[in-house]
ChimeraX commands (.cxc) that place a marker at each C-alpha (Angstrom):
marker #1 position -16.89,-38.92,17.22 radius 0.5
marker #1 position -15.91,-37.67,20.64 radius 0.5
marker #1 position -17.34,-34.71,22.58 radius 0.5
marker #1 position -15.55,-31.36,22.20 radius 0.5
marker #1 position -15.53,-28.99,25.19 radius 0.5
marker #1 position -13.62,-25.95,26.50 radius 0.5
marker #1 position -13.86,-23.94,29.65 radius 0.5
marker #1 position -14.85,-20.25,29.49 radius 0.5
marker #1 position -12.42,-19.53,32.32 radius 0.5
marker #1 position -9.77,-20.08,29.62 radius 0.5
marker #1 position -11.26,-18.26,26.63 radius 0.5
marker #1 position -9.82,-18.45,23.05 radius 0.5
marker #1 position -10.50,-14.69,22.66 radius 0.5
marker #1 position -11.56,-11.79,24.87 radius 0.5
marker #1 position -13.17,-8.58,23.55 radius 0.5
marker #1 position -13.52,-5.58,25.85 radius 0.5
marker #1 position -15.53,-2.40,25.41 radius 0.5
marker #1 position -16.31,0.13,28.13 radius 0.5
marker #1 position -18.73,-1.70,30.50 radius 0.5
marker #1 position -18.86,-4.79,28.28 radius 0.5
marker #1 position -16.68,-8.01,28.23 radius 0.5
marker #1 position -16.99,-11.01,25.87 radius 0.5
marker #1 position -15.08,-14.16,26.62 radius 0.5
marker #1 position -15.34,-16.67,23.73 radius 0.5
marker #1 position -14.41,-20.21,22.94 radius 0.5
marker #1 position -14.54,-21.81,19.53 radius 0.5
marker #1 position -16.02,-25.33,19.23 radius 0.5
marker #1 position -15.40,-26.08,15.64 radius 0.5
marker #1 position -18.20,-24.40,13.64 radius 0.5
marker #1 position -19.69,-22.84,16.80 radius 0.5
marker #1 position -18.49,-19.86,18.86 radius 0.5
marker #1 position -19.86,-19.62,22.40 radius 0.5
marker #1 position -19.24,-16.67,24.64 radius 0.5
marker #1 position -19.97,-15.31,28.14 radius 0.5
marker #1 position -21.01,-11.70,27.95 radius 0.5
marker #1 position -20.94,-9.41,31.02 radius 0.5
marker #1 position -22.76,-6.10,30.80 radius 0.5
marker #1 position -21.92,-3.77,33.76 radius 0.5
marker #1 position -24.59,-1.75,35.55 radius 0.5
marker #1 position -25.28,1.47,33.59 radius 0.5
marker #1 position -23.93,0.01,30.30 radius 0.5
marker #1 position -25.78,1.02,27.16 radius 0.5
marker #1 position -24.79,0.26,23.58 radius 0.5
marker #1 position -25.61,3.75,22.28 radius 0.5
marker #1 position -23.52,5.40,25.00 radius 0.5
marker #1 position -20.49,3.09,25.29 radius 0.5
marker #1 position -20.16,1.26,21.98 radius 0.5
marker #1 position -21.76,3.42,19.25 radius 0.5
marker #1 position -19.06,6.17,19.54 radius 0.5
marker #1 position -16.44,3.43,18.71 radius 0.5
marker #1 position -18.20,1.56,15.91 radius 0.5
marker #1 position -20.63,4.10,14.40 radius 0.5
marker #1 position -24.20,3.66,13.16 radius 0.5
marker #1 position -27.43,4.49,14.77 radius 0.5
marker #1 position -28.28,0.97,16.04 radius 0.5
marker #1 position -26.50,-2.20,16.92 radius 0.5
marker #1 position -26.38,-4.31,13.75 radius 0.5
marker #1 position -25.54,-7.62,15.40 radius 0.5
marker #1 position -28.01,-10.49,15.77 radius 0.5
marker #1 position -27.73,-11.86,19.37 radius 0.5
marker #1 position -28.92,-15.35,20.27 radius 0.5
marker #1 position -28.41,-16.60,23.83 radius 0.5
marker #1 position -29.75,-17.06,27.35 radius 0.5
marker #1 position -29.57,-14.89,30.36 radius 0.5
marker #1 position -27.49,-16.44,33.16 radius 0.5
marker #1 position -28.02,-13.71,35.78 radius 0.5
marker #1 position -29.21,-10.15,36.01 radius 0.5
marker #1 position -31.25,-8.59,33.20 radius 0.5
marker #1 position -30.85,-6.62,30.01 radius 0.5
marker #1 position -33.14,-4.70,27.82 radius 0.5
marker #1 position -33.32,-3.71,24.14 radius 0.5
marker #1 position -35.10,-0.91,22.34 radius 0.5
marker #1 position -35.90,-1.75,18.69 radius 0.5
marker #1 position -35.98,0.68,15.82 radius 0.5
marker #1 position -39.76,0.36,15.95 radius 0.5
marker #1 position -39.73,1.88,19.40 radius 0.5
marker #1 position -40.82,-1.28,21.18 radius 0.5
marker #1 position -38.88,-2.17,24.29 radius 0.5
marker #1 position -38.18,-5.60,25.80 radius 0.5
marker #1 position -36.48,-6.87,28.91 radius 0.5
marker #1 position -34.82,-10.32,29.22 radius 0.5
marker #1 position -34.19,-11.78,32.69 radius 0.5
marker #1 position -32.61,-14.89,34.29 radius 0.5
marker #1 position -33.29,-18.08,32.30 radius 0.5
marker #1 position -34.78,-16.21,29.38 radius 0.5
marker #1 position -33.66,-17.49,25.98 radius 0.5
marker #1 position -33.59,-14.71,23.29 radius 0.5
marker #1 position -32.99,-14.00,19.62 radius 0.5
marker #1 position -32.57,-10.27,19.12 radius 0.5
marker #1 position -32.43,-9.13,15.46 radius 0.5
marker #1 position -30.16,-6.41,14.12 radius 0.5
marker #1 position -31.40,-2.80,14.63 radius 0.5
marker #1 position -31.62,-2.24,18.39 radius 0.5
marker #1 position -30.04,-0.48,21.33 radius 0.5
marker #1 position -29.16,-2.69,24.31 radius 0.5
marker #1 position -28.71,-1.76,27.92 radius 0.5
marker #1 position -28.25,-3.29,31.43 radius 0.5
marker #1 position -31.35,-3.40,33.58 radius 0.5
marker #1 position -30.95,-2.76,37.35 radius 0.5
marker #1 position -27.98,-2.50,39.59 radius 0.5
marker #1 position -26.26,-5.84,39.01 radius 0.5
marker #1 position -24.35,-7.03,35.98 radius 0.5
marker #1 position -26.19,-8.90,33.26 radius 0.5
marker #1 position -24.38,-12.14,32.56 radius 0.5
marker #1 position -25.37,-13.76,29.26 radius 0.5
marker #1 position -24.33,-16.88,27.29 radius 0.5
marker #1 position -24.42,-16.27,23.57 radius 0.5
marker #1 position -23.65,-18.23,20.32 radius 0.5
marker #1 position -24.50,-15.46,17.70 radius 0.5
marker #1 position -23.41,-11.92,17.33 radius 0.5
marker #1 position -20.26,-12.14,19.41 radius 0.5
marker #1 position -17.73,-10.96,16.88 radius 0.5
marker #1 position -19.92,-8.56,14.93 radius 0.5
marker #1 position -19.18,-5.62,17.25 radius 0.5
marker #1 position -15.42,-6.11,16.93 radius 0.5
marker #1 position -15.66,-6.18,13.12 radius 0.5
marker #1 position -17.62,-2.97,13.08 radius 0.5
marker #1 position -15.03,-1.38,15.33 radius 0.5
marker #1 position -12.25,-2.25,12.96 radius 0.5
marker #1 position -14.37,-1.15,10.01 radius 0.5
marker #1 position -14.77,2.34,11.40 radius 0.5
marker #1 position -17.61,4.79,11.78 radius 0.5
marker #1 position -17.63,6.53,8.35 radius 0.5
marker #1 position -20.73,5.97,6.17 radius 0.5
marker #1 position -18.63,5.57,3.06 radius 0.5
marker #1 position -16.16,2.69,3.46 radius 0.5
marker #1 position -14.17,0.12,1.57 radius 0.5
marker #1 position -15.66,-3.30,2.28 radius 0.5
marker #1 position -15.26,-6.86,1.31 radius 0.5
marker #1 position -18.66,-8.26,-0.02 radius 0.5
marker #1 position -19.72,-11.82,-0.05 radius 0.5
marker #1 position -22.66,-13.11,-1.95 radius 0.5
marker #1 position -23.79,-16.83,-1.62 radius 0.5
marker #1 position -26.57,-18.66,-3.44 radius 0.5
marker #1 position -27.83,-22.17,-3.41 radius 0.5
marker #1 position -27.53,-24.07,-6.73 radius 0.5
marker #1 position -30.69,-25.63,-8.27 radius 0.5
marker #1 position -32.71,-24.57,-5.22 radius 0.5
marker #1 position -36.06,-24.78,-7.09 radius 0.5
marker #1 position -35.48,-28.36,-8.22 radius 0.5
marker #1 position -34.41,-29.33,-4.66 radius 0.5
marker #1 position -37.49,-27.69,-3.22 radius 0.5
marker #1 position -39.78,-29.62,-5.53 radius 0.5
marker #1 position -37.92,-32.85,-4.70 radius 0.5
marker #1 position -38.10,-32.35,-0.99 radius 0.5
marker #1 position -41.55,-30.74,-0.66 radius 0.5
marker #1 position -42.38,-27.42,1.04 radius 0.5
marker #1 position -41.97,-28.49,4.69 radius 0.5
marker #1 position -38.74,-30.33,4.30 radius 0.5
marker #1 position -37.28,-27.61,2.11 radius 0.5
marker #1 position -38.13,-24.88,4.55 radius 0.5
marker #1 position -36.38,-26.87,7.30 radius 0.5
marker #1 position -33.36,-27.53,5.04 radius 0.5
marker #1 position -33.14,-23.86,4.00 radius 0.5
marker #1 position -33.51,-22.63,7.54 radius 0.5
marker #1 position -30.69,-24.90,8.69 radius 0.5
marker #1 position -28.45,-23.71,5.84 radius 0.5
marker #1 position -29.02,-20.07,6.59 radius 0.5
marker #1 position -28.36,-20.63,10.34 radius 0.5
marker #1 position -25.08,-22.45,9.44 radius 0.5
marker #1 position -24.16,-19.51,7.07 radius 0.5
marker #1 position -24.81,-17.05,9.87 radius 0.5
marker #1 position -22.62,-19.03,12.26 radius 0.5
marker #1 position -19.76,-18.97,9.78 radius 0.5
marker #1 position -20.14,-15.33,9.04 radius 0.5
marker #1 position -20.03,-14.58,12.67 radius 0.5
marker #1 position -17.03,-16.90,13.16 radius 0.5
marker #1 position -14.95,-14.95,10.52 radius 0.5
marker #1 position -15.90,-11.58,11.96 radius 0.5
marker #1 position -18.33,-10.66,9.11 radius 0.5
marker #1 position -21.75,-8.94,9.25 radius 0.5
marker #1 position -24.86,-10.31,7.68 radius 0.5
marker #1 position -26.56,-7.66,5.59 radius 0.5
marker #1 position -29.51,-9.50,4.21 radius 0.5
marker #1 position -30.73,-12.80,2.93 radius 0.5
marker #1 position -31.35,-13.09,-0.80 radius 0.5
marker #1 position -34.00,-15.81,-0.97 radius 0.5
marker #1 position -31.81,-18.82,-0.48 radius 0.5
marker #1 position -28.44,-17.01,-0.15 radius 0.5
marker #1 position -26.86,-14.19,1.82 radius 0.5
marker #1 position -24.94,-10.95,1.44 radius 0.5
marker #1 position -22.35,-10.24,4.08 radius 0.5
marker #1 position -19.51,-7.78,4.66 radius 0.5
marker #1 position -16.00,-8.47,5.97 radius 0.5
marker #1 position -12.90,-6.43,6.75 radius 0.5
marker #1 position -10.81,-8.29,4.20 radius 0.5
marker #1 position -11.00,-10.96,1.40 radius 0.5
marker #1 position -8.75,-13.23,3.48 radius 0.5
marker #1 position -11.71,-13.46,5.95 radius 0.5
marker #1 position -14.52,-13.68,3.39 radius 0.5
marker #1 position -12.93,-16.37,1.20 radius 0.5
marker #1 position -12.47,-18.94,3.93 radius 0.5
marker #1 position -15.86,-18.14,5.19 radius 0.5
marker #1 position -17.37,-18.92,1.78 radius 0.5
marker #1 position -15.47,-22.23,1.73 radius 0.5
marker #1 position -16.87,-23.16,5.12 radius 0.5
marker #1 position -20.42,-22.26,4.09 radius 0.5
marker #1 position -19.90,-24.48,0.97 radius 0.5
marker #1 position -18.57,-27.39,3.13 radius 0.5
marker #1 position -21.47,-27.19,5.54 radius 0.5
marker #1 position -24.00,-26.97,2.65 radius 0.5
marker #1 position -22.49,-30.05,1.00 radius 0.5
marker #1 position -22.70,-32.03,4.26 radius 0.5
marker #1 position -26.48,-31.36,4.10 radius 0.5
marker #1 position -26.80,-32.34,0.46 radius 0.5
marker #1 position -26.75,-28.84,-0.94 radius 0.5
marker #1 position -24.38,-27.00,-3.33 radius 0.5
marker #1 position -23.38,-23.30,-3.08 radius 0.5
marker #1 position -21.88,-20.79,-5.43 radius 0.5
marker #1 position -20.26,-17.60,-4.08 radius 0.5
marker #1 position -18.80,-14.30,-5.26 radius 0.5
marker #1 position -16.31,-12.08,-3.38 radius 0.5
marker #1 position -15.53,-8.50,-4.35 radius 0.5
marker #1 position -14.00,-5.38,-2.74 radius 0.5
marker #1 position -15.27,-1.86,-3.32 radius 0.5
marker #1 position -16.61,1.36,-1.77 radius 0.5
marker #1 position -20.08,1.16,-0.31 radius 0.5
marker #1 position -22.38,3.34,1.62 radius 0.5
marker #1 position -23.29,2.05,5.08 radius 0.5
marker #1 position -26.94,3.04,5.59 radius 0.5
marker #1 position -27.95,1.57,8.88 radius 0.5
marker #1 position -28.13,-2.19,8.41 radius 0.5
marker #1 position -28.08,-1.76,4.57 radius 0.5
marker #1 position -25.12,-1.64,2.27 radius 0.5
marker #1 position -25.51,0.31,-0.98 radius 0.5
marker #1 position -23.45,1.20,-3.94 radius 0.5
marker #1 position -22.25,0.00,-7.36 radius 0.5
marker #1 position -19.82,-2.44,-5.68 radius 0.5
marker #1 position -22.80,-4.38,-4.35 radius 0.5
marker #1 position -24.18,-4.90,-7.86 radius 0.5
marker #1 position -20.68,-5.79,-9.12 radius 0.5
marker #1 position -20.33,-8.51,-6.36 radius 0.5
marker #1 position -23.79,-9.91,-7.22 radius 0.5
marker #1 position -22.89,-10.17,-10.91 radius 0.5
marker #1 position -19.61,-11.93,-10.03 radius 0.5
marker #1 position -21.49,-14.47,-7.94 radius 0.5
marker #1 position -23.93,-15.02,-10.80 radius 0.5
marker #1 position -21.06,-16.17,-13.06 radius 0.5
marker #1 position -19.81,-18.72,-10.55 radius 0.5
marker #1 position -20.42,-22.38,-11.35 radius 0.5
marker #1 position -21.83,-24.91,-8.87 radius 0.5
marker #1 position -19.52,-25.18,-5.95 radius 0.5
marker #1 position -17.32,-22.32,-7.25 radius 0.5
marker #1 position -16.06,-19.32,-5.23 radius 0.5
marker #1 position -15.41,-16.57,-7.80 radius 0.5
marker #1 position -13.60,-13.42,-6.93 radius 0.5
marker #1 position -12.71,-10.13,-8.62 radius 0.5
marker #1 position -9.15,-9.19,-9.50 radius 0.5
marker #1 position -8.97,-6.61,-6.77 radius 0.5
marker #1 position -10.06,-9.02,-4.15 radius 0.5
marker #1 position -7.57,-11.65,-5.42 radius 0.5
marker #1 position -4.69,-9.06,-5.29 radius 0.5
marker #1 position -5.61,-8.08,-1.73 radius 0.5
marker #1 position -5.65,-11.68,-0.63 radius 0.5
marker #1 position -2.37,-12.56,-2.41 radius 0.5
marker #1 position -0.38,-12.78,0.83 radius 0.5
marker #1 position -2.91,-14.96,2.64 radius 0.5
marker #1 position -1.75,-18.30,1.37 radius 0.5
marker #1 position -4.86,-18.80,-0.81 radius 0.5
marker #1 position -4.63,-20.20,-4.28 radius 0.5
marker #1 position -6.47,-18.97,-7.37 radius 0.5
marker #1 position -7.14,-20.07,-10.90 radius 0.5
marker #1 position -7.51,-17.40,-13.64 radius 0.5
marker #1 position -11.05,-17.63,-15.22 radius 0.5
marker #1 position -10.21,-15.00,-17.80 radius 0.5
marker #1 position -12.14,-11.74,-18.71 radius 0.5
marker #1 position -15.84,-11.35,-18.54 radius 0.5
marker #1 position -18.51,-8.72,-19.03 radius 0.5
marker #1 position -20.87,-8.23,-16.07 radius 0.5
marker #1 position -24.47,-7.50,-17.09 radius 0.5
marker #1 position -25.21,-3.74,-16.88 radius 0.5
marker #1 position -21.67,-2.74,-15.95 radius 0.5
marker #1 position -18.94,-1.25,-18.11 radius 0.5
marker #1 position -15.64,-2.82,-19.10 radius 0.5
marker #1 position -14.05,-6.23,-18.89 radius 0.5
marker #1 position -13.65,-7.97,-15.59 radius 0.5
marker #1 position -10.92,-10.46,-14.96 radius 0.5
marker #1 position -12.09,-13.10,-12.50 radius 0.5
marker #1 position -10.52,-15.80,-10.50 radius 0.5
marker #1 position -11.67,-19.11,-8.92 radius 0.5
marker #1 position -10.58,-19.90,-5.40 radius 0.5
marker #1 position -8.85,-23.26,-4.72 radius 0.5
marker #1 position -7.23,-24.90,-1.80 radius 0.5
marker #1 position -8.98,-22.77,0.78 radius 0.5
marker #1 position -7.94,-23.73,4.34 radius 0.5
marker #1 position -10.74,-22.39,6.59 radius 0.5
marker #1 position -9.70,-21.67,10.13 radius 0.5
marker link #1:1,2 radius 0.2
marker link #1:2,3 radius 0.2
marker link #1:3,4 radius 0.2
marker link #1:4,5 radius 0.2
marker link #1:5,6 radius 0.2
marker link #1:6,7 radius 0.2
marker link #1:7,8 radius 0.2
marker link #1:8,9 radius 0.2
marker link #1:9,10 radius 0.2
marker link #1:10,11 radius 0.2
marker link #1:11,12 radius 0.2
marker link #1:12,13 radius 0.2
marker link #1:13,14 radius 0.2
marker link #1:14,15 radius 0.2
marker link #1:15,16 radius 0.2
marker link #1:16,17 radius 0.2
marker link #1:17,18 radius 0.2
marker link #1:18,19 radius 0.2
marker link #1:19,20 radius 0.2
marker link #1:20,21 radius 0.2
marker link #1:21,22 radius 0.2
marker link #1:22,23 radius 0.2
marker link #1:23,24 radius 0.2
marker link #1:24,25 radius 0.2
marker link #1:25,26 radius 0.2
marker link #1:26,27 radius 0.2
marker link #1:27,28 radius 0.2
marker link #1:28,29 radius 0.2
marker link #1:29,30 radius 0.2
marker link #1:30,31 radius 0.2
marker link #1:31,32 radius 0.2
marker link #1:32,33 radius 0.2
marker link #1:33,34 radius 0.2
marker link #1:34,35 radius 0.2
marker link #1:35,36 radius 0.2
marker link #1:36,37 radius 0.2
marker link #1:37,38 radius 0.2
marker link #1:38,39 radius 0.2
marker link #1:39,40 radius 0.2
marker link #1:40,41 radius 0.2
marker link #1:41,42 radius 0.2
marker link #1:42,43 radius 0.2
marker link #1:43,44 radius 0.2
marker link #1:44,45 radius 0.2
marker link #1:45,46 radius 0.2
marker link #1:46,47 radius 0.2
marker link #1:47,48 radius 0.2
marker link #1:48,49 radius 0.2
marker link #1:49,50 radius 0.2
marker link #1:50,51 radius 0.2
marker link #1:51,52 radius 0.2
marker link #1:52,53 radius 0.2
marker link #1:53,54 radius 0.2
marker link #1:54,55 radius 0.2
marker link #1:55,56 radius 0.2
marker link #1:56,57 radius 0.2
marker link #1:57,58 radius 0.2
marker link #1:58,59 radius 0.2
marker link #1:59,60 radius 0.2
marker link #1:60,61 radius 0.2
marker link #1:61,62 radius 0.2
marker link #1:62,63 radius 0.2
marker link #1:63,64 radius 0.2
marker link #1:64,65 radius 0.2
marker link #1:65,66 radius 0.2
marker link #1:66,67 radius 0.2
marker link #1:67,68 radius 0.2
marker link #1:68,69 radius 0.2
marker link #1:69,70 radius 0.2
marker link #1:70,71 radius 0.2
marker link #1:71,72 radius 0.2
marker link #1:72,73 radius 0.2
marker link #1:73,74 radius 0.2
marker link #1:74,75 radius 0.2
marker link #1:75,76 radius 0.2
marker link #1:76,77 radius 0.2
marker link #1:77,78 radius 0.2
marker link #1:78,79 radius 0.2
marker link #1:79,80 radius 0.2
marker link #1:80,81 radius 0.2
marker link #1:81,82 radius 0.2
marker link #1:82,83 radius 0.2
marker link #1:83,84 radius 0.2
marker link #1:84,85 radius 0.2
marker link #1:85,86 radius 0.2
marker link #1:86,87 radius 0.2
marker link #1:87,88 radius 0.2
marker link #1:88,89 radius 0.2
marker link #1:89,90 radius 0.2
marker link #1:90,91 radius 0.2
marker link #1:91,92 radius 0.2
marker link #1:92,93 radius 0.2
marker link #1:93,94 radius 0.2
marker link #1:94,95 radius 0.2
marker link #1:95,96 radius 0.2
marker link #1:96,97 radius 0.2
marker link #1:97,98 radius 0.2
marker link #1:98,99 radius 0.2
marker link #1:99,100 radius 0.2
marker link #1:100,101 radius 0.2
marker link #1:101,102 radius 0.2
marker link #1:102,103 radius 0.2
marker link #1:103,104 radius 0.2
marker link #1:104,105 radius 0.2
marker link #1:105,106 radius 0.2
marker link #1:106,107 radius 0.2
marker link #1:107,108 radius 0.2
marker link #1:108,109 radius 0.2
marker link #1:109,110 radius 0.2
marker link #1:110,111 radius 0.2
marker link #1:111,112 radius 0.2
marker link #1:112,113 radius 0.2
marker link #1:113,114 radius 0.2
marker link #1:114,115 radius 0.2
marker link #1:115,116 radius 0.2
marker link #1:116,117 radius 0.2
marker link #1:117,118 radius 0.2
marker link #1:118,119 radius 0.2
marker link #1:119,120 radius 0.2
marker link #1:120,121 radius 0.2
marker link #1:121,122 radius 0.2
marker link #1:122,123 radius 0.2
marker link #1:123,124 radius 0.2
marker link #1:124,125 radius 0.2
marker link #1:125,126 radius 0.2
marker link #1:126,127 radius 0.2
marker link #1:127,128 radius 0.2
marker link #1:128,129 radius 0.2
marker link #1:129,130 radius 0.2
marker link #1:130,131 radius 0.2
marker link #1:131,132 radius 0.2
marker link #1:132,133 radius 0.2
marker link #1:133,134 radius 0.2
marker link #1:134,135 radius 0.2
marker link #1:135,136 radius 0.2
marker link #1:136,137 radius 0.2
marker link #1:137,138 radius 0.2
marker link #1:138,139 radius 0.2
marker link #1:139,140 radius 0.2
marker link #1:140,141 radius 0.2
marker link #1:141,142 radius 0.2
marker link #1:142,143 radius 0.2
marker link #1:143,144 radius 0.2
marker link #1:144,145 radius 0.2
marker link #1:145,146 radius 0.2
marker link #1:146,147 radius 0.2
marker link #1:147,148 radius 0.2
marker link #1:148,149 radius 0.2
marker link #1:149,150 radius 0.2
marker link #1:150,151 radius 0.2
marker link #1:151,152 radius 0.2
marker link #1:152,153 radius 0.2
marker link #1:153,154 radius 0.2
marker link #1:154,155 radius 0.2
marker link #1:155,156 radius 0.2
marker link #1:156,157 radius 0.2
marker link #1:157,158 radius 0.2
marker link #1:158,159 radius 0.2
marker link #1:159,160 radius 0.2
marker link #1:160,161 radius 0.2
marker link #1:161,162 radius 0.2
marker link #1:162,163 radius 0.2
marker link #1:163,164 radius 0.2
marker link #1:164,165 radius 0.2
marker link #1:165,166 radius 0.2
marker link #1:166,167 radius 0.2
marker link #1:167,168 radius 0.2
marker link #1:168,169 radius 0.2
marker link #1:169,170 radius 0.2
marker link #1:170,171 radius 0.2
marker link #1:171,172 radius 0.2
marker link #1:172,173 radius 0.2
marker link #1:173,174 radius 0.2
marker link #1:174,175 radius 0.2
marker link #1:175,176 radius 0.2
marker link #1:176,177 radius 0.2
marker link #1:177,178 radius 0.2
marker link #1:178,179 radius 0.2
marker link #1:179,180 radius 0.2
marker link #1:180,181 radius 0.2
marker link #1:181,182 radius 0.2
marker link #1:182,183 radius 0.2
marker link #1:183,184 radius 0.2
marker link #1:184,185 radius 0.2
marker link #1:185,186 radius 0.2
marker link #1:186,187 radius 0.2
marker link #1:187,188 radius 0.2
marker link #1:188,189 radius 0.2
marker link #1:189,190 radius 0.2
marker link #1:190,191 radius 0.2
marker link #1:191,192 radius 0.2
marker link #1:192,193 radius 0.2
marker link #1:193,194 radius 0.2
marker link #1:194,195 radius 0.2
marker link #1:195,196 radius 0.2
marker link #1:196,197 radius 0.2
marker link #1:197,198 radius 0.2
marker link #1:198,199 radius 0.2
marker link #1:199,200 radius 0.2
marker link #1:200,201 radius 0.2
marker link #1:201,202 radius 0.2
marker link #1:202,203 radius 0.2
marker link #1:203,204 radius 0.2
marker link #1:204,205 radius 0.2
marker link #1:205,206 radius 0.2
marker link #1:206,207 radius 0.2
marker link #1:207,208 radius 0.2
marker link #1:208,209 radius 0.2
marker link #1:209,210 radius 0.2
marker link #1:210,211 radius 0.2
marker link #1:211,212 radius 0.2
marker link #1:212,213 radius 0.2
marker link #1:213,214 radius 0.2
marker link #1:214,215 radius 0.2
marker link #1:215,216 radius 0.2
marker link #1:216,217 radius 0.2
marker link #1:217,218 radius 0.2
marker link #1:218,219 radius 0.2
marker link #1:219,220 radius 0.2
marker link #1:220,221 radius 0.2
marker link #1:221,222 radius 0.2
marker link #1:222,223 radius 0.2
marker link #1:223,224 radius 0.2
marker link #1:224,225 radius 0.2
marker link #1:225,226 radius 0.2
marker link #1:226,227 radius 0.2
marker link #1:227,228 radius 0.2
marker link #1:228,229 radius 0.2
marker link #1:229,230 radius 0.2
marker link #1:230,231 radius 0.2
marker link #1:231,232 radius 0.2
marker link #1:232,233 radius 0.2
marker link #1:233,234 radius 0.2
marker link #1:234,235 radius 0.2
marker link #1:235,236 radius 0.2
marker link #1:236,237 radius 0.2
marker link #1:237,238 radius 0.2
marker link #1:238,239 radius 0.2
marker link #1:239,240 radius 0.2
marker link #1:240,241 radius 0.2
marker link #1:241,242 radius 0.2
marker link #1:242,243 radius 0.2
marker link #1:243,244 radius 0.2
marker link #1:244,245 radius 0.2
marker link #1:245,246 radius 0.2
marker link #1:246,247 radius 0.2
marker link #1:247,248 radius 0.2
marker link #1:248,249 radius 0.2
marker link #1:249,250 radius 0.2
marker link #1:250,251 radius 0.2
marker link #1:251,252 radius 0.2
marker link #1:252,253 radius 0.2
marker link #1:253,254 radius 0.2
marker link #1:254,255 radius 0.2
marker link #1:255,256 radius 0.2
marker link #1:256,257 radius 0.2
marker link #1:257,258 radius 0.2
marker link #1:258,259 radius 0.2
marker link #1:259,260 radius 0.2
marker link #1:260,261 radius 0.2
marker link #1:261,262 radius 0.2
marker link #1:262,263 radius 0.2
marker link #1:263,264 radius 0.2
marker link #1:264,265 radius 0.2
marker link #1:265,266 radius 0.2
marker link #1:266,267 radius 0.2
marker link #1:267,268 radius 0.2
marker link #1:268,269 radius 0.2
marker link #1:269,270 radius 0.2
marker link #1:270,271 radius 0.2
marker link #1:271,272 radius 0.2
marker link #1:272,273 radius 0.2
marker link #1:273,274 radius 0.2
marker link #1:274,275 radius 0.2
marker link #1:275,276 radius 0.2
marker link #1:276,277 radius 0.2
marker link #1:277,278 radius 0.2
marker link #1:278,279 radius 0.2
marker link #1:279,280 radius 0.2
marker link #1:280,281 radius 0.2
marker link #1:281,282 radius 0.2
marker link #1:282,283 radius 0.2
marker link #1:283,284 radius 0.2
marker link #1:284,285 radius 0.2
marker link #1:285,286 radius 0.2
marker link #1:286,287 radius 0.2
view
């Protein structure tokens, strides 16, 4: 295996907001970006009017190259990061530039989440693509590995899942024990993301099942609520080991994306009315 490198002077993608520029390169499974926050920039002033929500819902992981930036958490606590500080800022914050010089950051998590939220829109009630993932036979694997090794394996899996969700422009909503719930702008993004999460899990000796559905949800801060969330969870629960199962509406919306599907027939979803026709995803080419 040979090293893979790119120069940030020739980025693969550039995202610009008022007072904020992100220059990104993709290194396989990892996206790395240089972020420049201009003096006077503040998320709540310059970004919130474009994406909606009370707080920034991206998780940011990186290091400060020059200047300084601060965050105010929902709890009211305030923190400042300065040159050479490495940071991991969770969702639910307001960010701003400290001082009279730009804050220049190098980040590898949270880069595309803002853009995804911008495309999604500011309304509280939206149509979203929902992705649920879950590890197969996690209890048996935990017993086999032991507590310490299992925690390390699970942590690595969740971090890999976060990297793929970020790569495909999704937003992590919450972890579900040994899986995740994330939202995307379209099934054509969520489905390849699920395939990449499955691929990376298999490379670490784990197996994943996933469910993808599209429906109306309420965006309540970082949370996503509504019947569609329960529907997506039930669909994931019917998936076999290694299977990516999707609803008919998600399959129809992704019909022009080049993805292939196998009809899994009609099913009842526990606690939900009617029959649900489900499809298994095959031949996913993740990019």
